[in-house]
C-alpha positions as CSV (number, residue, x, y, z in Angstrom):
1,M,3.8,-8.1,-7.3
2,T,7.1,-7.0,-8.8
3,D,7.6,-3.5,-10.3
4,A,7.5,-5.0,-13.8
5,E,4.3,-6.9,-13.1
6,A,2.7,-3.7,-11.7
7,S,3.8,-1.7,-14.8
8,R,2.3,-4.4,-17.1
9,S,-1.0,-4.3,-15.1
10,V,-1.2,-0.5,-15.7
11,A,-0.3,-0.9,-19.4
12,R,-3.0,-3.5,-19.8
13,T,-5.5,-1.3,-18.0
14,I,-4.6,1.7,-20.2
15,D,-5.1,-0.5,-23.3
16,A,-8.5,-1.7,-22.0
17,L,-9.6,1.9,-21.5
18,R,-8.5,2.8,-25.0
19,R,-10.6,-0.1,-26.3
20,G,-13.6,1.1,-24.4
21,W,-13.7,-1.8,-21.9
22,P,-14.6,-1.3,-18.2
23,V,-11.7,-1.5,-15.7
24,E,-11.1,-1.7,-11.9
25,V,-8.9,0.6,-9.9
26,R,-7.8,-0.3,-6.4
27,A,-6.3,1.8,-3.6
28,G,-5.9,-0.2,-0.4
29,D,-9.4,-1.3,0.6
30,E,-11.0,1.0,-2.0
31,K,-12.1,-0.5,-5.2
32,L,-13.9,1.2,-8.1
33,R,-15.4,-0.5,-11.2
34,L,-15.3,2.1,-14.0
35,L,-16.6,2.6,-17.5
36,A,-15.2,5.6,-19.4
37,V,-18.0,8.0,-20.3
38,E,-16.7,8.5,-23.8
39,S,-16.8,4.7,-24.3
40,A,-20.4,4.2,-23.1
41,D,-23.2,3.7,-25.5
42,E,-26.7,2.1,-25.5
43,D,-25.2,-1.4,-25.4
44,S,-22.2,-1.1,-23.1
45,L,-23.7,1.2,-20.4
46,P,-26.7,-1.1,-19.6
47,A,-24.4,-4.1,-19.5
48,F,-22.1,-2.3,-17.1
49,N,-24.9,-0.7,-15.0
50,P,-28.3,-2.4,-15.5
51,D,-30.1,-0.3,-12.9
52,G,-29.1,3.0,-14.5
53,Q,-27.9,4.5,-11.1
54,A,-24.1,4.6,-11.6
55,P,-22.8,8.0,-10.5
56,I,-20.3,9.9,-12.7
57,L,-16.8,10.7,-11.7
58,I,-15.3,13.9,-13.2
59,S,-12.4,16.3,-12.4
60,A,-12.7,19.4,-10.2
61,A,-11.7,21.5,-13.2
62,R,-14.8,20.2,-15.1
63,A,-16.9,20.5,-11.9
64,Q,-16.0,24.1,-11.5
65,T,-17.2,24.9,-15.1
66,L,-20.5,23.1,-14.1
67,R,-20.6,25.1,-10.9
68,L,-20.3,21.9,-8.8
69,A,-16.9,22.7,-7.2
70,N,-16.2,25.2,-4.4
71,Q,-13.1,27.4,-4.4
72,R,-11.0,24.9,-2.4
73,E,-11.8,22.1,-4.9
74,A,-11.3,24.3,-7.9
75,A,-7.7,25.0,-6.6
76,A,-6.9,21.3,-7.2
77,P,-8.2,21.0,-10.8
78,E,-7.2,17.3,-11.1
79,A,-9.0,16.2,-8.0
80,P,-12.1,13.9,-8.3
81,V,-15.7,15.0,-7.9
82,L,-18.7,12.6,-7.9
83,V,-21.9,13.6,-9.6
84,Q,-25.3,12.0,-9.0
85,R,-26.7,10.1,-11.9
86,E,-30.1,11.5,-12.6
87,S,-32.8,9.5,-14.6
88,W,-32.3,11.7,-17.6
89,I,-28.5,11.2,-17.9
90,D,-28.0,8.5,-20.5
91,A,-24.8,7.9,-22.4
92,A,-25.2,11.1,-24.5
93,G,-26.2,13.1,-21.4
94,A,-23.1,12.0,-19.6
95,M,-20.9,12.9,-22.6
96,A,-22.4,16.4,-22.6
97,L,-21.5,16.6,-18.8
98,A,-18.0,15.4,-19.4
99,D,-17.0,17.2,-22.7
100,P,-16.5,21.0,-22.5
101,V,-16.5,21.2,-26.3
102,T,-20.3,20.9,-26.3
103,D,-20.9,23.6,-23.7
104,L,-21.8,26.3,-26.2
105,A,-24.1,23.9,-28.1
106,T,-25.9,22.8,-24.9
107,P,-25.7,25.7,-22.4
108,L,-28.7,24.6,-20.3
109,K,-27.3,21.3,-19.1
110,G,-28.2,20.1,-15.6
111,P,-28.9,20.8,-12.9
112,Y,-26.3,18.4,-11.4
113,R,-25.7,17.4,-7.8
114,A,-22.4,16.6,-6.3
115,L,-22.2,13.6,-4.0
116,P,-19.8,12.8,-1.1
117,L,-16.8,10.9,-2.4
118,A,-16.4,7.7,-0.4
119,M,-13.3,6.4,-2.2
120,P,-11.1,9.4,-2.8
121,H,-7.8,7.6,-3.4
122,A,-9.1,5.2,-6.0
123,A,-11.1,8.0,-7.6
124,S,-7.9,10.2,-7.9
125,A,-6.0,7.2,-9.4
126,A,-8.8,6.6,-11.9
127,L,-8.7,10.1,-13.2
128,K,-4.9,9.9,-13.5
129,L,-5.3,6.6,-15.3
130,A,-7.7,8.2,-17.8
131,R,-5.1,11.0,-18.5
132,Q,-2.4,8.4,-19.0
133,A,-4.7,6.6,-21.5
134,G,-5.5,9.9,-23.3
135,I,-9.3,9.7,-22.7
136,L,-11.6,12.3,-21.1
137,P,-11.2,12.0,-17.2
138,A,-14.8,11.0,-16.7
139,F,-16.3,7.6,-15.6
140,F,-19.5,5.9,-14.7
141,I,-18.9,4.1,-11.4
142,G,-20.5,0.7,-11.2
143,D,-21.2,-1.5,-8.2
144,E,-19.2,-4.4,-7.0
145,T,-20.9,-6.7,-9.5
146,A,-20.1,-4.7,-12.5
147,P,-17.9,-6.5,-15.1
148,Y,-14.3,-5.4,-15.8
149,E,-11.5,-6.5,-18.2
150,A,-8.4,-5.3,-16.4
151,S,-7.3,-3.8,-13.1
152,A,-4.5,-1.7,-11.7
153,D,-3.5,-0.5,-8.2
154,A,-3.2,3.2,-7.4
155,S,0.4,2.9,-6.3
156,A,1.3,1.3,-9.7
157,I,-0.6,4.0,-11.5
158,D,1.3,6.7,-9.6
159,A,4.7,5.0,-10.3
160,Y,3.9,4.0,-13.9
161,D,6.9,4.6,-16.1
162,G,6.1,4.2,-19.8
163,G,9.8,3.6,-20.7
164,A,10.5,0.9,-18.0
165,L,9.5,-2.1,-20.2
166,L,10.4,-0.6,-23.5
167,H,12.5,-2.8,-25.8
168,I,13.7,-2.8,-29.4
169,A,11.3,-4.9,-31.5
170,T,13.1,-4.7,-34.8
171,R,15.3,-2.5,-37.0
172,A,16.0,-2.1,-40.7
173,K,17.7,0.1,-43.3
174,L,15.3,2.8,-44.5
175,P,16.6,5.3,-47.1
176,V,14.6,8.5,-46.8
177,S,14.4,11.7,-48.9
178,V,16.9,13.6,-46.8
179,S,19.4,10.7,-46.6
180,E,19.8,7.4,-48.3
181,Q,21.9,6.3,-45.3
182,A,19.3,5.9,-42.6
183,E,18.1,3.1,-40.3
184,I,14.7,2.8,-38.6
185,V,14.4,1.2,-35.1
186,A,11.0,0.2,-33.7
187,F,10.3,0.0,-30.0
188,R,7.5,-1.7,-28.1
189,T,6.1,-1.9,-24.6
190,P,4.2,-5.0,-23.5
191,G,0.5,-4.2,-23.1
192,D,0.8,-0.9,-25.0
193,S,-0.4,-0.9,-28.7
194,R,1.7,2.2,-29.6
195,E,5.1,1.6,-31.2
196,H,7.7,4.4,-30.9
197,I,10.3,4.9,-33.7
198,A,13.9,6.1,-33.9
199,L,15.2,7.2,-37.3
200,I,19.0,7.2,-37.3
201,I,20.4,9.6,-40.0
202,G,23.9,9.2,-41.3
203,K,26.8,7.1,-40.2
204,R,27.2,6.7,-36.5
205,D,30.7,7.6,-35.2
206,G,32.2,8.7,-31.9
207,S,30.7,12.2,-32.0
208,T,27.7,13.5,-30.1
209,P,24.6,13.2,-32.3
210,I,21.9,15.8,-33.0
211,V,18.7,14.4,-31.5
212,R,15.2,15.6,-31.9
213,L,12.3,14.4,-29.7
214,H,9.3,14.7,-31.9
215,S,5.8,13.9,-30.6
216,E,3.5,12.4,-33.2
217,C,1.3,15.0,-34.9
218,L,-1.0,13.4,-37.5
219,T,-2.5,16.8,-38.4
220,G,0.8,18.5,-38.8
221,D,3.2,15.8,-39.9
222,V,0.9,14.1,-42.4
223,L,-2.0,16.5,-43.3
224,G,0.0,19.7,-43.4
225,S,-2.0,21.5,-40.7
226,L,-1.2,25.2,-40.4
227,K,-2.5,25.4,-36.8
228,C,0.9,24.2,-35.3
229,D,4.5,24.1,-36.2
230,C,5.0,20.3,-36.0
231,G,5.3,19.4,-39.7
232,P,7.9,22.2,-40.4
233,Q,9.8,21.3,-37.3
234,L,10.0,17.6,-38.3
235,H,11.3,18.3,-41.7
236,S,13.7,21.0,-40.6
237,A,15.1,18.7,-37.9
238,L,15.8,15.9,-40.5
239,H,17.6,18.4,-42.7
240,R,19.7,19.7,-39.8
241,M,20.8,16.1,-39.0
242,T,22.1,15.7,-42.6
243,E,24.3,18.7,-42.1
244,A,25.8,17.2,-39.0
245,D,27.9,14.0,-38.7
246,W,24.8,12.0,-37.7
247,G,21.5,12.4,-35.9
248,V,18.6,10.6,-34.4
249,L,14.9,11.4,-34.7
250,L,12.8,9.9,-31.8
251,Y,9.2,9.8,-33.1
252,L,7.1,9.5,-29.9
253,R,3.6,8.2,-30.2
254,Q,2.3,10.9,-27.8
255,E,-0.1,12.9,-29.9
256,G,-1.2,16.3,-28.6
257,R,1.4,16.6,-25.9
258,G,0.3,13.2,-24.6
259,I,-3.5,13.7,-24.5
260,G,-4.1,11.8,-27.7
261,L,-5.5,12.6,-31.2
262,I,-9.2,12.9,-30.2
263,N,-8.5,15.1,-27.3
264,K,-6.2,17.3,-29.3
265,L,-9.0,17.8,-31.8
266,R,-11.3,18.6,-28.9
267,A,-8.7,21.2,-27.8
268,Y,-8.7,22.6,-31.4
269,A,-12.5,23.0,-31.1
270,L,-12.0,24.9,-27.8
271,Q,-9.4,27.1,-29.4
272,D,-12.0,27.9,-32.0
273,Q,-14.1,29.1,-29.1
274,G,-11.4,31.5,-27.9
275,F,-9.2,29.4,-25.5
276,D,-5.5,29.2,-26.1
277,T,-3.7,25.8,-26.3
278,V,-2.9,25.8,-22.5
279,D,-6.4,26.6,-21.3
280,A,-7.9,24.2,-23.8
281,N,-5.9,21.3,-22.3
282,V,-6.8,22.3,-18.8
283,R,-10.5,22.8,-19.6
284,L,-10.5,19.2,-20.9
285,G,-9.1,18.0,-17.6
286,F,-5.5,17.3,-18.7
287,S,-2.1,18.6,-17.8
288,I,-0.6,21.4,-19.9
289,D,2.0,18.8,-21.0
290,A,1.2,15.1,-20.4
291,R,4.0,13.6,-22.3
292,D,6.2,10.9,-20.7
293,F,9.8,11.6,-21.6
294,S,11.1,8.5,-19.8
295,V,10.2,6.8,-23.1
296,A,12.6,9.0,-25.0
297,S,15.4,8.5,-22.5
298,Q,14.9,4.7,-22.5
299,M,15.0,4.7,-26.3
300,L,18.4,6.5,-26.2
301,K,19.7,4.1,-23.6
302,L,18.7,1.1,-25.7
303,L,20.5,2.8,-28.6
304,S,23.6,3.3,-26.4
305,I,23.4,7.1,-26.8
306,P,24.3,8.6,-23.4
307,E,24.9,12.2,-24.6
308,V,23.0,14.3,-27.2
309,K,22.8,17.7,-28.8
310,L,19.1,18.3,-28.4
311,L,17.3,20.1,-31.1
312,T,14.5,21.9,-29.3
313,N,13.0,25.2,-28.2
314,N,11.7,23.7,-25.0
315,P,14.1,23.8,-22.1
316,A,11.8,21.5,-20.2
317,K,12.9,18.7,-22.5
318,V,16.5,19.3,-21.6
319,A,15.6,19.1,-17.9
320,R,13.5,16.0,-18.3
321,L,16.1,14.1,-20.3
322,E,18.9,15.0,-17.8
323,A,16.7,13.9,-15.0
324,E,16.5,10.5,-16.7
325,G,20.2,10.2,-17.0
326,I,20.9,11.5,-20.5
327,T,23.5,14.2,-20.8
328,V,22.5,17.2,-23.0
329,A,25.7,18.6,-24.2
330,E,24.0,21.5,-26.1
331,R,20.5,22.8,-26.8
332,L,20.1,23.7,-30.4
333,P,17.1,26.0,-31.2
334,L,14.7,25.2,-34.1
335,A,13.3,28.4,-35.6
336,I,10.1,28.1,-37.7
337,T,8.4,31.0,-39.4
338,A,4.9,31.7,-38.1
339,N,1.8,31.8,-40.2
340,P,-1.6,33.5,-39.5
341,H,-3.1,30.2,-38.3
342,N,-0.4,29.3,-35.7
343,A,0.9,32.7,-34.6
344,R,-1.1,32.7,-31.4
345,Y,-0.1,29.1,-30.7
346,L,3.6,29.9,-31.0
347,D,3.1,33.0,-28.8
348,T,1.4,30.8,-26.2
349,K,4.2,28.3,-26.2
350,R,6.7,31.2,-25.7
351,D,4.7,33.1,-23.0
352,R,3.0,30.3,-21.1
353,T,5.2,27.1,-21.5
354,G,8.7,28.6,-21.6
355,H,9.7,27.9,-25.2
356,Q,12.6,29.9,-26.4
357,L,15.0,30.2,-29.4
C-alpha cells in the first residue's frame, strides 16, 4: 500500500467513525473490530455485538478517574485500558462510563473491572484514531465476526497527515464587509467531509502577507459566545489585513482545538464544574491541542505562499508552520480585551499553553 493509499484508508475510517459506523484497526497480527461508545444505541449495539459481551476500551486518563488505573498507567493518560462488560452496561451505561461530563449526575457508577489487554498496539491506535476523528476515545470491542465499514492500519494512523492529500477544490471572488477585493479558496481532502477555506484579502503583490490561522469556532464566530476570544480575534484579524498590502485568513475546520464541536461543548460543561480549558480536554481523553497544522502549511503551499507574517499569540503555531517548511518572517500579536466570561480562559492560555502578546 502506498503512503497515499494508507492516508486515504485512515481518512475513510475517520469518516466512518464520525458517521457512527463500526471500523477495524490493525497492528501487525492484532485486529480489533470497534464501535464507538458514543455512536452505540439500542439498534447498532446489538447488531455489532449480539451476545452483549463486548468489553469496552477507554483511555488510562478516564480509567484513573474511575479508579481502574494504577499509578504507572495513569502516568500515560493516552494509553488503553480494557473494561469488562457487565450485564447491566447497555449503550447508556457505557456512555456514562466513557463521558466524564455526567460524573456528578451519576456518582455511583460501577463497580467496573479492568481486564488484561491482549492487543495493546491495535488498542492504542484505536484511541488515537478516535482523537483524530474528534469522538470520545471509548469503544466496544467486538469479536472477529462483528461487521465493520472501514479499516486502517496502526502505522498509517500514526503517520496520518491531514494535509498530505489536500487540494484546491474551487475558488471564486467574494466581496466581504472588510474588503470588496477578496477571493475565497476551498480545499478538500479525499475521504474527509470537512472543507477548509482560505480568504485572500486585498491585491496580491510581492510582499509578505499577513496570515491568520483561525480554527473554526461555531459558538464564537457565529453565535457570539463570550466564553472565548475567537469571534473578536477573527474580525480583528480581517481588519488588520485590510490595513496591510494583503492578507490571508486560513479558516481551519478544527473546532475546539481539534476535538470537534460536541467535545468542545463537553469541555464547556466540565469548565462549568470547575475545570479549566486544559484540564477539561485532558479529562475527556484528548490532547491539550489536537489540531493538525500540516493542513495550514499545505494550504499555504498550494497558494504558493512560502513566507508569512503570522498573526497569532501562540508561539507554537510559529514553530509548527516552520517545521512544515513555511517561513515565518514575523509574529504579530493579536490583543483582545477580556470579559468576565472569558478572563479565566485567557489566563489559562497564557499560563498553561504559552500564549503571549
